N, C-alpha and C positions, 0 to 999 in steps of 0.2 A: 814237520814243525812249522808253525806259521811265524812270521817275524813281522811284528807291529812296527812300521816306520812312520814316524811323527815329524812334522816340519820343524826345523829350528827356528826359534823366535826370531833370530837374527836374519836368516833367509827371508822369513815371510815378511819382516820389515822391509828388507831390500827389494822385494817385489812389489810392495805397496806404495814406496816412496816415489818412484817415477810415475805412476798413476796419479797419485795426488799432486806431484809437481806440474804434470802435463793439465790437470784440471785447472789448478792455479793460474797457470801460463794463459790459458784459454779465457779463463774469467777476466784476467788483467787486460788481454787483448781486446775483449768486448767493452770494457770500460772506457768512457769518452774522456779525452784529456781534459785537464781542468781549464785551459785556455777556451777549449770549444765550449765548455759549460758556461763560462763566464761570458763568452761573446753572445752565445744564445740568450742569456739573461739579459744582457744590455739591449739586444735588438727587440726582444719582447717588452722591455720597458718602454723603449722609444716608441714602439707603434702603439702601446697602450696609452702612453701620454698624448700621442698626437690624437689618437681615435677619441680619448675621453675629453680633451681640451678644445677640439676643433669639430669633431662631429655630433656633438649632443649640446642641447640648449643648456642643461645644467651645468656642462663642463666650460662652455662659453661664458656662463654667468659668474662661475667661480674664479676663471682665469681673469675675467675683468675686476671682480671683487679683490682679489689679490694685487692686481695692478694698483687700485685705489688706495691700498693700505700704503703705498710709497708715496702718496701725494704730500705729506708733511716733508718727507725727506727731499723731494723735489723742489719744493718752496726754500729750503734751507741750503741745499747743496747742489744745485743744477749745475752752477759754474764749474766747481772743481770736478764734479763727475763727469762733465762734458770734457774737460781737460784731460782726466783719466782715460776716458773712453778714446779719444783720439791719439792719446801718447803711449798707451800701452802697446798697441800692436808696434809702433815704431821702435820703441825700447826693446822689446821681446826680439824683434828682427834683429836688432844690432847684437844682442847677446848671443843669438843663435849663429850669425855670422861669425863672431869672434871664436866661439866654441867650435864651429866648422873648419876655421883654420887651424885650430889646435889639432883637430881629428885629422887634417891633412898631413900635418907635421909627424903626427904620431902614427899615421897610416892604420887607423882604425877604420878601414873602408866599409865594414859592415854596419857599425854604428852611424857612419855617415850617410849611407845609403837609407837606413832605417828613419833616420832624422827627416830626411828629404821626403820619403814616402809617408811619414806621419803628418808632416806639416802640410804638404800638398794634398793628401788624401782627405785629412779632416776639412780644410777649407773647400775642396772640390765636391765632396759628397754633401757637405752642408747647403752648398748654394745650389747644386743639382736637386736636392731634395726640396728646397724652397720653391724652386720652379715645378716640381711634379706635384707636391701635395697640395691640397686645397683647403679652404676655411669658408663653408657656406654660411650665409647670412641667417642665423636662426633665432633673431630678434634685437639685433642691433646692440650686442654687447661690446662696448669699446669700439675701437676704430675697425674698419672693414678690411684693411689690407691682410694679405698672407704674408706674414715675416717669420715662419717657422721653418727651420731653426735659425737662430742669430748667426750673421756671418761675422760680426766683430768678435764675439766670444768664441767662435769656432777659429779665428785666426789666433787668438791670444792662447786658447787652449792647445791648438796643435803645435803652436811654437814653443810653449812651456813643456810639452811632452818631448819635443824635439831637443831642447836644451837638456832635459833630463837624461836622454838616451846619449848625448855627446859629453855629458859630465865626465872630465877625465879622472876624477877622484873617487874612487869607490867608496872609500870610508865615509865620503860625506854626501853620497847620492841620496840618501833618504832626505837629508836636510834641503837638498836641492829639489827634490820632489814635492816637499812639504811648501816650500817657497813658490813653486810653479802653481800648486793647487790654490795658494792664497792670492797670487796674482790673477789667476783665472777666475776666482770668486769675486775680486774687486771689479774685474771687467765685467762679470754678469751684473753685478750690482749697479754699476755705472750705466749700464744699458737700460736697466728698468728705470732707474732713478731719473734718467733723462727722458724717460717716455719713448725711447727708441725701440724698445721690445717688451713683449709681455713676458711675466715670469715662465710661461711654458716654453717660449722660445729659447730663453738662455739655458734651461734644463736640458732642452733638447740638443743643444750645442754641446753641452757637457757630455752628453750620451755619445754622441758622434765622435768627439775626441776620445772617450774612453774605449770605444770599438774600434778606432784605427790603432790606439796604442796596443790593444790586446792582440789584434789581427797581425800588426807587423812584429810585435814581440815574438809571437807564436811561430810566425814563419821564419823568421831570420835569428832567433835564439839570440835576442839582444836585451839588455846592454852587454858590453864586453866584459865588464866586471862580475856579471852574473854567470858567465861560462866558466865551466871547469877549466883550469889552464893545464896544457900538456906538460909532461915532464921534460925537462931540458935534455 
């Protein structure tokens, strides 16, 4: 007599689940982290901005044209804009120093290290790139000096990110971040209104600050309020 043996549905499912789980785990391992994707997008945007606005005649003309649109603002507000351009780095430095002292008292060493890396990295990378990158004369569009990216905007942007990282009240960190974005935007506008930098220069500095923030946040897992707290 022959006996027909059929697999129990539950057993079949039990054998297939580990295979499916391993496949999903392998697919997840191959997936790039969100920080890496964002950082890559920022780098691509920076290179594209520099190449378009500096290495092509049409890009240089468009940059100069955007610069000229700020001429009425220059005539109306060059004095206050110059004061803001000089004062914002000082004010932001003072705020970061105070927040750094608070971080020392609270012993949030990782956030403190991240703030130093972001502020120093943003300024260092921006100044280094300004020495390395070129702007050939393709038709006398605007002034001839290579000022991409802006050092002043890099200072303010890096310090604002540092302040956000050091902010000791997680519930209001989003508000602090928005305030930092607003201050950086004001610094960027002041640099253009005073004719210190082209529009592409200040956008380039914003991208450098964003890249530094993403890199340090990814590497160190900051800010502290965003990390899961261990059980007591």
